[in-house]
Backbone bond lengths (Angstrom), bond angles and torsions (degrees), N, CA, C in turn:
res aa  C-N    CA-C-N  psi(-1)  N-CA   C-N-CA  omega(-1)  CA-C   N-CA-C  phi
1 M - - - 1.438 - - 1.518 114.02 -
2 I 1.312 116.44 -15.20 1.462 120.49 174.48 1.503 109.74 -58.57
3 A 1.297 117.04 -39.31 1.489 120.06 -177.10 1.548 108.46 -66.13
4 V 1.318 119.37 -39.00 1.441 121.59 178.98 1.525 109.36 -62.53
5 A 1.318 116.43 -45.48 1.462 120.14 177.34 1.491 114.10 -59.72
6 R 1.349 114.63 -43.86 1.442 120.35 -178.67 1.575 110.70 -62.43
7 V 1.326 114.05 -47.25 1.499 120.28 -178.54 1.565 109.59 -68.28
8 S 1.291 117.30 -37.01 1.467 122.60 177.58 1.524 110.60 -62.30
9 R 1.351 115.75 -46.43 1.457 119.30 178.67 1.521 110.06 -61.24
10 L 1.323 118.47 -41.57 1.476 119.61 177.67 1.511 112.66 -61.87
11 L 1.304 117.73 -41.14 1.479 121.83 177.45 1.497 110.82 -61.40
12 V 1.334 117.54 -45.96 1.428 121.86 178.63 1.532 110.70 -64.17
13 K 1.307 118.62 -40.31 1.494 122.41 178.40 1.546 109.85 -63.33
14 L 1.340 117.24 -46.80 1.475 121.52 179.25 1.502 111.36 -59.96
15 R 1.299 116.76 -47.68 1.461 120.17 -179.04 1.511 110.81 -64.81
16 G 1.332 115.95 -41.18 1.488 119.01 178.39 1.495 113.11 -62.53
17 R 1.345 115.41 -38.36 1.494 120.55 178.78 1.500 110.57 -65.15
18 W 1.381 116.35 -36.86 1.470 119.36 178.75 1.500 109.83 -71.02
19 L 1.385 116.72 -43.67 1.465 118.85 -175.89 1.531 111.93 -69.55
20 N 1.320 117.78 -36.52 1.478 121.53 -177.03 1.499 110.94 -134.22
21 P 1.363 117.68 73.19 1.467 122.41 -179.35 1.585 109.53 -53.08
22 P 1.325 114.76 128.85 1.492 117.02 -178.98 1.507 114.60 -58.72
23 E 1.272 118.88 -23.28 1.433 119.76 179.89 1.569 110.30 -80.11
24 W 1.318 116.20 -9.67 1.512 121.10 -177.38 1.524 111.26 -108.69
25 V 1.348 118.98 -21.36 1.454 120.14 -172.50 1.511 111.98 -132.27
26 G 1.292 114.70 156.04 1.465 124.26 168.04 1.482 107.81 -119.04
27 W 1.301 119.45 168.03 1.456 123.17 -179.44 1.519 110.78 -118.82
28 V 1.320 114.29 132.85 1.494 119.67 -178.54 1.512 106.92 -125.24
29 D 1.321 116.12 151.71 1.451 122.10 174.81 1.516 109.96 -71.20
30 E 1.301 118.08 147.71 1.414 122.17 170.77 1.511 107.79 -75.65
31 P 1.324 118.78 153.75 1.469 121.32 179.80 1.557 112.51 -62.80
32 A 1.366 115.69 -34.43 1.422 118.88 -177.92 1.539 110.18 -93.00
33 A 1.322 116.27 137.00 1.467 120.29 -178.11 1.529 110.70 -66.81
34 G 1.326 115.26 150.86 1.450 119.03 175.58 1.531 115.16 93.03
35 Y 1.333 117.44 -10.06 1.448 121.72 177.55 1.545 112.25 -93.63
36 P 1.332 117.04 149.85 1.485 117.18 179.02 1.507 111.70 -69.20
37 M 1.311 117.04 160.53 1.487 120.92 176.99 1.487 109.88 -63.21
38 R 1.338 115.72 157.49 1.456 122.77 -177.02 1.499 109.79 -116.36
39 A 1.327 116.74 137.63 1.449 121.96 178.68 1.559 108.10 -80.29
40 V 1.332 115.03 134.73 1.458 121.04 174.17 1.512 109.96 -130.26
41 P 1.352 117.50 138.82 1.460 119.17 -179.06 1.501 110.84 -59.61
42 T 1.376 115.38 146.63 1.442 120.86 177.60 1.534 109.90 -112.10
43 K 1.294 119.29 -129.00 1.445 126.46 -175.09 1.504 114.01 -46.40
44 G 1.329 116.76 144.64 1.441 121.97 172.57 1.568 110.13 70.88
45 D 1.298 114.17 -146.09 1.430 119.52 -176.89 1.574 109.49 -132.55
46 P 1.326 117.72 68.08 1.446 118.03 -178.98 1.563 112.26 -85.05
47 V 1.338 116.70 5.53 1.447 121.41 -172.97 1.558 110.40 -57.43
48 R 1.312 115.28 -47.46 1.450 119.40 -178.05 1.544 113.29 -62.34
49 E 1.335 112.36 -44.81 1.519 116.79 179.19 1.514 109.24 -68.44
50 L 1.344 119.27 -37.91 1.451 119.68 -179.27 1.539 109.61 -64.92
51 G 1.309 117.72 -33.96 1.454 121.40 176.59 1.502 113.68 -63.05
52 R 1.285 118.43 -26.48 1.465 125.27 177.32 1.575 113.09 -82.36
53 R 1.327 113.67 -14.99 1.448 118.68 -175.69 1.505 109.82 -90.60
54 T 1.317 114.42 85.56 1.440 120.79 178.92 1.508 109.48 -119.04
55 L 1.334 118.22 159.66 1.495 119.34 178.70 1.509 110.53 -61.04
56 T 1.347 117.86 -34.83 1.475 120.92 179.24 1.548 109.93 -61.07
57 N 1.347 114.73 -47.77 1.466 117.91 178.46 1.525 112.28 -64.41
58 L 1.303 116.30 -40.48 1.468 119.85 178.25 1.518 110.66 -58.27
59 Y 1.320 115.46 -50.51 1.516 119.00 -177.10 1.513 111.36 -70.48
60 N 1.284 117.47 -28.37 1.500 120.13 171.79 1.487 111.53 -64.92
61 E 1.361 117.11 -40.64 1.472 122.01 179.66 1.542 111.13 -72.26
62 R 1.343 116.09 -38.51 1.476 121.36 -178.01 1.528 114.48 49.99
63 P 1.329 118.86 59.68 1.456 121.28 178.57 1.527 109.91 -62.53
64 W 1.314 116.27 157.43 1.478 123.38 -174.16 1.547 109.93 -54.51
65 W 1.367 117.04 -41.95 1.455 119.43 -175.36 1.542 111.98 -66.08
66 L 1.329 116.36 -31.43 1.449 121.03 177.32 1.535 111.06 -71.32
67 V 1.322 115.35 -42.15 1.464 120.51 178.88 1.542 109.89 -63.67
68 D 1.345 116.07 -43.46 1.502 120.35 176.71 1.485 112.52 -60.55
69 A 1.343 115.49 -43.44 1.493 119.63 -178.62 1.494 111.67 -64.37
70 H 1.348 118.07 -36.59 1.422 120.50 177.82 1.538 112.31 -74.37
71 R 1.289 117.92 -33.44 1.473 120.43 173.49 1.499 111.36 -63.63
72 A 1.351 116.24 -39.92 1.452 117.70 179.43 1.564 110.18 -69.84
73 L 1.291 118.62 -35.74 1.461 120.96 175.56 1.516 110.78 -65.84
74 D 1.316 117.65 -44.48 1.469 120.08 175.58 1.500 112.07 -56.34
75 A 1.297 117.15 -44.37 1.500 120.93 -178.18 1.546 109.19 -68.88
76 A 1.308 118.57 -37.31 1.468 119.27 178.81 1.510 111.14 -68.23
77 V 1.300 119.85 -36.24 1.444 122.95 178.48 1.537 110.41 -71.49
78 A 1.349 117.03 -40.12 1.461 121.02 -176.65 1.561 111.47 -72.48
79 K 1.285 118.60 -29.95 1.437 120.75 -174.28 1.556 114.31 -56.06
80 P 1.333 119.39 -50.30 1.483 118.39 -176.03 1.564 112.42 -63.95
81 Y 1.319 115.98 -21.20 1.480 119.11 177.41 1.526 111.06 -90.31
82 C 1.338 118.83 -1.46 1.445 122.96 -176.51 1.565 110.67 64.12
83 W 1.297 118.26 32.30 1.434 122.83 175.69 1.523 110.07 -96.21
84 T 1.299 116.52 160.07 1.465 118.56 172.99 1.498 107.53 -76.50
85 A 1.339 115.46 151.35 1.488 121.72 -176.90 1.492 112.26 -60.90
86 D 1.357 117.08 -25.84 1.474 119.44 -176.91 1.494 114.05 -99.01
87 I 1.352 117.08 24.26 1.459 120.76 179.63 1.526 108.87 -59.13
88 S 1.307 116.28 141.42 1.464 119.95 -178.82 1.510 107.90 -75.04
89 E 1.321 115.83 158.03 1.466 120.51 175.96 1.512 111.37 -58.54
90 T 1.342 115.20 -43.93 1.450 119.57 179.30 1.531 113.26 -60.25
91 S 1.334 116.19 -41.85 1.466 120.61 178.26 1.531 110.01 -67.59
92 A 1.263 117.73 -42.65 1.460 121.58 -179.09 1.564 108.88 -62.47
93 L 1.299 116.75 -42.67 1.470 119.37 179.78 1.558 111.01 -65.19
94 R 1.361 113.04 -39.49 1.485 117.01 178.70 1.514 109.31 -64.10
95 E 1.345 118.24 -44.67 1.484 120.84 -179.57 1.548 110.17 -64.17
96 L 1.312 117.54 -39.89 1.480 118.76 -179.24 1.541 108.78 -66.90
97 L 1.318 116.63 -40.76 1.513 118.74 178.79 1.521 109.68 -61.69
98 E 1.338 117.35 -42.47 1.444 121.91 176.84 1.511 111.84 -59.04
99 L 1.347 117.01 -48.92 1.417 122.24 -179.22 1.533 111.00 -59.50
100 N 1.294 117.34 -44.43 1.465 121.54 -177.44 1.519 112.75 -75.87
101 S 1.294 118.37 -26.11 1.450 118.80 -178.39 1.534 111.27 -82.20
102 T 1.325 119.13 -17.74 1.464 121.63 178.69 1.501 112.23 -89.75
103 R 1.330 119.91 -6.52 1.473 121.20 178.84 1.554 110.56 -76.49
104 D 1.295 114.61 146.59 1.488 119.82 179.44 1.476 111.63 -82.40
């Protein structure tokens, strides 16, 4: 499961880099304690472009790096089950149901 965590962290990092490019944003603390830092636009006027950078738009565009990251995550999740990396969602659900139904 270490591989799944590693690949998941990479996916989150890549998406975060796309959503909030470091050359466009800075990070500030929220006024209330316990909340994560908030991205704020920096130099120039990236506000309009940042507004277009949503997860929906990213997944609609499906750039190659995102597809590759998801393939790596699929492979990392499939490996402990001895499944092929390209197992269909239906087959994976069927296999999981089988595994869970045979437990005492």
